[in-house]
ZASEKE-412086 format. One record per residue (C-alpha): residue number from 1; chain; x, y, z; residue in one letter. Coordinates in Angstrom, 3 decimals. Layout:
N
+-------+-------+----------+----------+----------+-------+
: marvo : lovex :       c1 :       c2 :       c3 : numar :
+-------+-------+----------+----------+----------+-------+
:   NUM :     A :        X :        Y :        Z :     A :
...
+-------+-------+----------+----------+----------+-------+
This chain:
293
+-------+-------+----------+----------+----------+-------+
: marvo : lovex :       c1 :       c2 :       c3 : numar :
+-------+-------+----------+----------+----------+-------+
:     1 :     A :   31.310 : -125.323 :    4.892 :     X :
:     2 :     A :   31.286 : -129.072 :    5.841 :     X :
:     3 :     A :   27.802 : -129.362 :    8.037 :     X :
:     4 :     A :   28.388 : -132.758 :    9.442 :     X :
:     5 :     A :   30.850 : -134.923 :   10.445 :     X :
:     6 :     A :   32.210 : -137.248 :    7.418 :     X :
:     7 :     A :   32.284 : -140.362 :    9.498 :     X :
:     8 :     A :   29.555 : -139.736 :   11.853 :     X :
:     9 :     A :   27.408 : -137.643 :   10.735 :     X :
:    10 :     A :   27.563 : -135.449 :   14.206 :     X :
:    11 :     A :   27.229 : -131.664 :   13.934 :     X :
:    12 :     A :   28.870 : -131.122 :   17.233 :     X :
:    13 :     A :   32.307 : -129.835 :   16.509 :     X :
:    14 :     A :   35.376 : -127.967 :   18.225 :     X :
:    15 :     A :   37.577 : -125.724 :   16.472 :     X :
:    16 :     A :   41.124 : -127.139 :   16.769 :     X :
:    17 :     A :   43.849 : -124.592 :   17.718 :     X :
:    18 :     A :   45.857 : -124.630 :   14.597 :     X :
:    19 :     A :   46.687 : -123.175 :   11.320 :     X :
:    20 :     A :   46.413 : -124.475 :    8.137 :     X :
:    21 :     A :   50.154 : -123.485 :    6.979 :     X :
:    22 :     A :   49.255 : -122.768 :    3.055 :     X :
:    23 :     A :   45.891 : -121.473 :    3.694 :     X :
:    24 :     A :   45.906 : -119.779 :    7.234 :     X :
:    25 :     A :   42.477 : -118.610 :    6.856 :     X :
:    26 :     A :   41.175 : -122.088 :    6.605 :     X :
:    27 :     A :   39.376 : -123.291 :    9.897 :     X :
:    28 :     A :   40.074 : -127.155 :   11.107 :     X :
:    29 :     A :   37.532 : -128.715 :   13.146 :     X :
:    30 :     A :   37.498 : -131.995 :   15.385 :     X :
:    31 :     A :   34.205 : -134.006 :   15.656 :     X :
:    32 :     A :   33.261 : -134.256 :   19.459 :     X :
:    33 :     A :   31.604 : -137.453 :   18.834 :     X :
:    34 :     A :   34.317 : -139.652 :   16.840 :     X :
:    35 :     A :   37.516 : -137.253 :   16.824 :     X :
:    36 :     A :   37.673 : -137.146 :   13.359 :     X :
:    37 :     A :   39.759 : -133.969 :   12.421 :     X :
:    38 :     A :   38.649 : -132.165 :    9.103 :     X :
:    39 :     A :   38.991 : -129.061 :    7.104 :     X :
:    40 :     A :   36.340 : -126.541 :    7.062 :     X :
:    41 :     A :   35.680 : -127.057 :    3.218 :     X :
:    42 :     A :   37.320 : -128.792 :    0.515 :     X :
:    43 :     A :   36.625 : -126.190 :   -1.948 :     X :
:    44 :     A :   40.591 : -125.343 :   -2.787 :     X :
:    45 :     A :   40.822 : -129.171 :   -4.184 :     X :
:    46 :     A :   39.466 : -129.200 :   -7.565 :     X :
:    47 :     A :   39.111 : -131.993 :  -10.127 :     X :
:    48 :     A :   42.564 : -131.027 :  -11.812 :     X :
:    49 :     A :   44.303 : -130.444 :   -8.657 :     X :
:    50 :     A :   46.008 : -133.600 :   -8.041 :     X :
:    51 :     A :   46.511 : -134.051 :  -12.026 :     X :
:    52 :     A :   48.425 : -130.459 :  -12.310 :     X :
:    53 :     A :   51.218 : -131.954 :   -9.712 :     X :
:    54 :     A :   49.782 : -128.722 :   -7.516 :     X :
:    55 :     A :   50.197 : -130.960 :   -4.151 :     X :
:    56 :     A :   53.936 : -131.114 :   -4.787 :     X :
:    57 :     A :   54.272 : -127.291 :   -4.440 :     X :
:    58 :     A :   54.705 : -127.642 :   -0.830 :     X :
:    59 :     A :   56.086 : -123.925 :    0.422 :     X :
:    60 :     A :   56.130 : -124.372 :    4.116 :     X :
:    61 :     A :   59.113 : -123.696 :    6.200 :     X :
:    62 :     A :   61.249 : -126.778 :    6.795 :     X :
:    63 :     A :   59.727 : -128.673 :    3.813 :     X :
:    64 :     A :   61.770 : -129.689 :    0.581 :     X :
:    65 :     A :   59.393 : -129.149 :   -2.378 :     X :
:    66 :     A :   59.215 : -132.067 :   -4.075 :     X :
:    67 :     A :   58.413 : -130.371 :   -7.455 :     X :
:    68 :     A :   61.995 : -129.325 :   -8.390 :     X :
:    69 :     A :   62.291 : -132.572 :  -10.343 :     X :
:    70 :     A :   61.407 : -136.240 :  -10.137 :     X :
:    71 :     A :   64.772 : -137.802 :   -9.257 :     X :
:    72 :     A :   64.401 : -135.309 :   -6.329 :     X :
:    73 :     A :   61.363 : -136.160 :   -5.456 :     X :
:    74 :     A :   62.346 : -140.099 :   -5.378 :     X :
:    75 :     A :   65.102 : -138.891 :   -2.974 :     X :
:    76 :     A :   62.669 : -137.168 :   -0.497 :     X :
:    77 :     A :   60.792 : -140.050 :   -0.018 :     X :
:    78 :     A :   63.755 : -142.449 :   -0.030 :     X :
:    79 :     A :   63.600 : -143.462 :    3.623 :     X :
:    80 :     A :   59.909 : -144.273 :    3.824 :     X :
:    81 :     A :   60.350 : -146.002 :    0.570 :     X :
:    82 :     A :   62.728 : -148.561 :    2.074 :     X :
:    83 :     A :   61.070 : -149.017 :    5.252 :     X :
:    84 :     A :   57.694 : -150.034 :    3.556 :     X :
:    85 :     A :   59.543 : -152.368 :    1.178 :     X :
:    86 :     A :   61.477 : -153.848 :    4.214 :     X :
:    87 :     A :   58.138 : -154.533 :    6.023 :     X :
:    88 :     A :   56.248 : -155.989 :    3.228 :     X :
:    89 :     A :   59.282 : -157.637 :    1.138 :     X :
:    90 :     A :   58.142 : -161.628 :    2.255 :     X :
:    91 :     A :   54.823 : -160.450 :    1.427 :     X :
:    92 :     A :   55.383 : -159.382 :   -2.091 :     X :
:    93 :     A :   56.957 : -162.259 :   -3.272 :     X :
:    94 :     A :   55.750 : -163.210 :   -6.748 :     X :
:    95 :     A :   52.540 : -161.241 :   -6.018 :     X :
:    96 :     A :   50.651 : -158.728 :   -8.441 :     X :
:    97 :     A :   51.010 : -155.234 :   -6.408 :     X :
:    98 :     A :   49.426 : -152.243 :   -7.016 :     X :
:    99 :     A :   50.111 : -148.634 :   -5.170 :     X :
:   100 :     A :   47.520 : -146.270 :   -5.372 :     X :
:   101 :     A :   48.611 : -142.738 :   -5.018 :     X :
:   102 :     A :   52.090 : -144.048 :   -5.998 :     X :
:   103 :     A :   54.151 : -140.570 :   -6.185 :     X :
:   104 :     A :   57.224 : -140.889 :   -7.810 :     X :
:   105 :     A :   57.285 : -144.724 :   -7.956 :     X :
:   106 :     A :   60.202 : -145.106 :   -5.111 :     X :
:   107 :     A :   58.286 : -147.927 :   -3.530 :     X :
:   108 :     A :   57.539 : -149.668 :   -6.620 :     X :
:   109 :     A :   60.994 : -149.587 :   -8.174 :     X :
:   110 :     A :   61.882 : -151.918 :   -5.035 :     X :
:   111 :     A :   58.917 : -154.148 :   -5.169 :     X :
:   112 :     A :   59.175 : -154.977 :   -9.040 :     X :
:   113 :     A :   62.432 : -156.569 :   -7.940 :     X :
:   114 :     A :   60.537 : -159.377 :   -6.280 :     X :
:   115 :     A :   57.084 : -158.890 :   -7.130 :     X :
:   116 :     A :   55.218 : -160.376 :  -10.350 :     X :
:   117 :     A :   54.059 : -157.349 :  -11.236 :     X :
:   118 :     A :   54.185 : -153.885 :   -9.889 :     X :
:   119 :     A :   51.786 : -151.157 :  -11.086 :     X :
:   120 :     A :   50.786 : -147.587 :   -9.656 :     X :
:   121 :     A :   48.198 : -145.215 :  -10.113 :     X :
:   122 :     A :   49.219 : -141.578 :   -9.829 :     X :
:   123 :     A :   47.130 : -138.688 :  -11.422 :     X :
:   124 :     A :   50.072 : -136.437 :  -11.666 :     X :
:   125 :     A :   50.136 : -136.114 :  -15.364 :     X :
:   126 :     A :   53.871 : -135.135 :  -15.455 :     X :
:   127 :     A :   54.973 : -138.607 :  -14.105 :     X :
:   128 :     A :   54.012 : -141.037 :  -17.371 :     X :
:   129 :     A :   57.667 : -140.543 :  -18.768 :     X :
:   130 :     A :   59.431 : -140.862 :  -15.741 :     X :
:   131 :     A :   57.416 : -144.343 :  -14.924 :     X :
:   132 :     A :   58.427 : -145.967 :  -18.114 :     X :
:   133 :     A :   62.101 : -144.858 :  -17.763 :     X :
:   134 :     A :   61.776 : -146.768 :  -14.265 :     X :
:   135 :     A :   59.976 : -149.748 :  -16.139 :     X :
:   136 :     A :   56.858 : -149.228 :  -13.900 :     X :
:   137 :     A :   53.528 : -149.536 :  -15.366 :     X :
:   138 :     A :   51.479 : -146.377 :  -14.787 :     X :
:   139 :     A :   47.872 : -145.400 :  -14.639 :     X :
:   140 :     A :   46.194 : -142.092 :  -14.296 :     X :
:   141 :     A :   43.009 : -143.087 :  -12.298 :     X :
:   142 :     A :   41.615 : -146.556 :  -11.155 :     X :
:   143 :     A :   39.043 : -146.384 :  -14.194 :     X :
:   144 :     A :   42.298 : -146.628 :  -16.498 :     X :
:   145 :     A :   42.533 : -150.198 :  -15.053 :     X :
:   146 :     A :   41.143 : -153.650 :  -17.187 :     X :
:   147 :     A :   37.856 : -154.125 :  -15.713 :     X :
:   148 :     A :   39.571 : -157.699 :  -14.995 :     X :
:   149 :     A :   42.609 : -156.421 :  -13.425 :     X :
:   150 :     A :   43.220 : -158.035 :  -10.148 :     X :
:   151 :     A :   46.030 : -157.849 :   -7.290 :     X :
:   152 :     A :   47.217 : -159.634 :   -4.262 :     X :
:   153 :     A :   48.275 : -156.977 :   -2.445 :     X :
:   154 :     A :   47.085 : -152.990 :   -2.773 :     X :
:   155 :     A :   49.157 : -150.393 :   -1.000 :     X :
:   156 :     A :   48.384 : -146.522 :   -0.454 :     X :
:   157 :     A :   51.037 : -144.702 :    1.592 :     X :
:   158 :     A :   49.377 : -141.005 :    3.054 :     X :
:   159 :     A :   47.119 : -140.807 :    0.587 :     X :
:   160 :     A :   43.450 : -141.947 :    1.792 :     X :
:   161 :     A :   43.853 : -138.179 :    4.052 :     X :
:   162 :     A :   44.004 : -136.220 :    0.846 :     X :
:   163 :     A :   40.444 : -137.626 :   -0.485 :     X :
:   164 :     A :   37.257 : -135.995 :   -0.173 :     X :
:   165 :     A :   35.378 : -139.215 :    0.273 :     X :
:   166 :     A :   37.842 : -141.863 :    1.379 :     X :
:   167 :     A :   34.842 : -144.779 :    2.013 :     X :
:   168 :     A :   34.135 : -144.340 :   -1.979 :     X :
:   169 :     A :   37.835 : -144.832 :   -2.944 :     X :
:   170 :     A :   38.221 : -147.731 :   -0.679 :     X :
:   171 :     A :   35.591 : -149.383 :   -2.027 :     X :
:   172 :     A :   36.744 : -148.731 :   -5.596 :     X :
:   173 :     A :   40.078 : -150.098 :   -5.038 :     X :
:   174 :     A :   38.562 : -153.164 :   -2.867 :     X :
:   175 :     A :   37.129 : -154.497 :   -6.202 :     X :
:   176 :     A :   40.566 : -154.731 :   -7.459 :     X :
:   177 :     A :   41.723 : -157.144 :   -4.657 :     X :
:   178 :     A :   42.069 : -160.790 :   -5.225 :     X :
:   179 :     A :   40.355 : -163.139 :   -3.091 :     X :
:   180 :     A :   42.249 : -163.328 :    0.153 :     X :
:   181 :     A :   44.312 : -160.273 :   -0.784 :     X :
:   182 :     A :   45.499 : -157.648 :    1.314 :     X :
:   183 :     A :   45.648 : -153.731 :    1.501 :     X :
:   184 :     A :   47.916 : -151.980 :    3.392 :     X :
:   185 :     A :   47.220 : -148.382 :    4.113 :     X :
:   186 :     A :   49.404 : -145.805 :    5.881 :     X :
:   187 :     A :   48.082 : -142.742 :    7.455 :     X :
:   188 :     A :   49.470 : -139.598 :    9.494 :     X :
:   189 :     A :   48.106 : -139.958 :   12.969 :     X :
:   190 :     A :   45.450 : -137.685 :   14.244 :     X :
:   191 :     A :   46.673 : -138.391 :   17.728 :     X :
:   192 :     A :   50.289 : -137.498 :   16.945 :     X :
:   193 :     A :   52.035 : -136.580 :   20.459 :     X :
:   194 :     A :   53.012 : -133.375 :   19.469 :     X :
:   195 :     A :   49.483 : -132.274 :   18.621 :     X :
:   196 :     A :   47.499 : -134.398 :   21.088 :     X :
:   197 :     A :   49.906 : -135.025 :   24.602 :     X :
:   198 :     A :   52.448 : -131.966 :   23.895 :     X :
:   199 :     A :   49.904 : -129.907 :   22.352 :     X :
:   200 :     A :   52.872 : -127.808 :   20.897 :     X :
:   201 :     A :   51.627 : -124.632 :   19.314 :     X :
:   202 :     A :   54.558 : -124.259 :   16.940 :     X :
:   203 :     A :   53.905 : -127.775 :   15.501 :     X :
:   204 :     A :   49.980 : -127.068 :   15.196 :     X :
:   205 :     A :   50.915 : -124.214 :   13.043 :     X :
:   206 :     A :   52.893 : -126.432 :   10.755 :     X :
:   207 :     A :   51.616 : -129.793 :   10.290 :     X :
:   208 :     A :   48.330 : -128.840 :    9.338 :     X :
:   209 :     A :   47.993 : -128.701 :    5.250 :     X :
:   210 :     A :   45.281 : -127.950 :    2.954 :     X :
:   211 :     A :   46.068 : -131.067 :    0.772 :     X :
:   212 :     A :   45.156 : -133.207 :    4.155 :     X :
:   213 :     A :   41.541 : -133.109 :    4.065 :     X :
:   214 :     A :   40.703 : -135.239 :    6.994 :     X :
:   215 :     A :   43.287 : -137.042 :    9.811 :     X :
:   216 :     A :   42.063 : -140.316 :   11.401 :     X :
:   217 :     A :   43.328 : -141.903 :   14.496 :     X :
:   218 :     A :   43.281 : -145.886 :   15.022 :     X :
:   219 :     A :   39.638 : -146.109 :   15.891 :     X :
:   220 :     A :   38.264 : -144.120 :   12.816 :     X :
:   221 :     A :   40.426 : -145.957 :   10.642 :     X :
:   222 :     A :   38.205 : -149.053 :   11.694 :     X :
:   223 :     A :   35.031 : -147.323 :   11.387 :     X :
:   224 :     A :   35.931 : -146.114 :    7.267 :     X :
:   225 :     A :   37.096 : -149.758 :    6.959 :     X :
:   226 :     A :   34.153 : -151.278 :    7.884 :     X :
:   227 :     A :   32.124 : -149.005 :    5.996 :     X :
:   228 :     A :   33.700 : -149.868 :    2.721 :     X :
:   229 :     A :   33.421 : -153.442 :    3.859 :     X :
:   230 :     A :   36.676 : -154.091 :    4.900 :     X :
:   231 :     A :   38.355 : -155.179 :    8.419 :     X :
:   232 :     A :   41.508 : -154.066 :    9.927 :     X :
:   233 :     A :   43.398 : -157.213 :   10.603 :     X :
:   234 :     A :   46.871 : -155.460 :   11.692 :     X :
:   235 :     A :   46.932 : -151.840 :   13.249 :     X :
:   236 :     A :   50.216 : -150.547 :   13.602 :     X :
:   237 :     A :   51.838 : -147.495 :   15.556 :     X :
:   238 :     A :   55.019 : -146.317 :   13.362 :     X :
:   239 :     A :   57.154 : -143.385 :   14.354 :     X :
:   240 :     A :   58.640 : -141.518 :   11.339 :     X :
:   241 :     A :   60.672 : -139.036 :   13.227 :     X :
:   242 :     A :   63.008 : -139.569 :   16.184 :     X :
:   243 :     A :   63.006 : -137.972 :   19.812 :     X :
:   244 :     A :   65.826 : -135.505 :   18.549 :     X :
:   245 :     A :   62.754 : -133.826 :   16.198 :     X :
:   246 :     A :   60.455 : -133.845 :   19.093 :     X :
:   247 :     A :   62.891 : -132.231 :   21.388 :     X :
:   248 :     A :   63.522 : -129.624 :   18.828 :     X :
:   249 :     A :   59.735 : -128.836 :   18.155 :     X :
:   250 :     A :   59.278 : -128.557 :   22.063 :     X :
:   251 :     A :   62.717 : -126.483 :   22.608 :     X :
:   252 :     A :   63.050 : -124.426 :   19.555 :     X :
:   253 :     A :   59.494 : -124.766 :   18.004 :     X :
:   254 :     A :   61.019 : -125.617 :   14.608 :     X :
:   255 :     A :   61.128 : -128.924 :   12.308 :     X :
:   256 :     A :   64.262 : -130.779 :   11.208 :     X :
:   257 :     A :   65.421 : -131.295 :   14.889 :     X :
:   258 :     A :   66.807 : -134.700 :   13.529 :     X :
:   259 :     A :   69.535 : -133.125 :   11.867 :     X :
:   260 :     A :   70.300 : -130.443 :   14.999 :     X :
:   261 :     A :   69.995 : -132.428 :   17.956 :     X :
:   262 :     A :   72.179 : -135.126 :   16.837 :     X :
:   263 :     A :   73.312 : -135.868 :   20.143 :     X :
:   264 :     A :   69.937 : -137.884 :   20.520 :     X :
:   265 :     A :   69.928 : -139.720 :   17.436 :     X :
:   266 :     A :   70.359 : -143.138 :   19.477 :     X :
:   267 :     A :   68.993 : -146.305 :   18.383 :     X :
:   268 :     A :   68.258 : -147.513 :   21.602 :     X :
:   269 :     A :   67.192 : -144.204 :   22.965 :     X :
:   270 :     A :   64.458 : -144.031 :   19.636 :     X :
:   271 :     A :   63.362 : -147.872 :   20.312 :     X :
:   272 :     A :   62.257 : -146.867 :   23.973 :     X :
:   273 :     A :   60.560 : -143.795 :   23.158 :     X :
:   274 :     A :   58.617 : -145.680 :   20.136 :     X :
:   275 :     A :   57.165 : -148.184 :   22.466 :     X :
:   276 :     A :   55.866 : -145.480 :   24.685 :     X :
:   277 :     A :   54.585 : -143.521 :   22.043 :     X :
:   278 :     A :   52.888 : -147.040 :   20.475 :     X :
:   279 :     A :   51.652 : -147.877 :   23.573 :     X :
:   280 :     A :   49.686 : -144.620 :   23.817 :     X :
:   281 :     A :   48.582 : -144.708 :   20.178 :     X :
:   282 :     A :   50.493 : -141.412 :   19.866 :     X :
:   283 :     A :   52.981 : -142.172 :   16.942 :     X :
:   284 :     A :   52.819 : -139.849 :   14.240 :     X :
:   285 :     A :   51.564 : -142.790 :   11.316 :     X :
:   286 :     A :   49.543 : -145.451 :   11.714 :     X :
:   287 :     A :   49.994 : -148.659 :    9.175 :     X :
:   288 :     A :   47.068 : -150.881 :    8.585 :     X :
:   289 :     A :   46.356 : -154.170 :    6.927 :     X :
:   290 :     A :   42.921 : -154.420 :    5.656 :     X :
:   291 :     A :   40.957 : -157.578 :    4.139 :     X :
:   292 :     A :   37.536 : -157.926 :    2.692 :     X :
:   293 :     A :   34.919 : -158.539 :    5.067 :     X :
+-------+-------+----------+----------+----------+-------+
């Protein structure tokens, strides 16, 4: 049992009305002081969990399993890889880049064409040959890098929430950052509108997952940054799923609405909806840029 909040050390929690979809008996708590959402314990994640690729065996209804093959894994992240690349493309030019928790290397495959170098840290032991075939530099853990390795840009997309000690890992990867360099990190938002505003019961029985040990909002992301000697210089709201997805959750209580309520897949409508969610800090994703203090 986690007896104190990871961020503020408060011992006052409230039980979240939700279900960990792949381990239903695992309770979810929210700190009443800083609003960090976290699992009752992290005992199900042992030292070999990510190395063995167990995270990829996601059997939730409505989620395509990434473990079918690595090419399929790349396809499943294609849209996010391109979104992130387009956002960072100008920053990546002629830079040395490290992607921490780089998955199937989709983002790196795009970045290497404009960067000076592109490397990935990915613990999944099944990935090494795949990276070689894509001509990507691969490391299984931070400690495998040369002690003198430095990077202009370090990215970590939907990674930090998987770690038992996020601040420790921020400290570790900060040491790899060149002077004046930037870290770009993406997190699922604990204040996602379907959780915090709509309070959609079906979504709360779907979205919580045993691999997401903690869920952060924009305020406690800034807190863990400060604890690691970093400052947040950009804190952006990103909406990965369109309004059609939300309408389907509200009407039918199921994922995949963007492929069913297609009449609502309108760029103008989605832009307006995004603006409303972003203004209220309720998008599904948070993207931050951090620099060393």
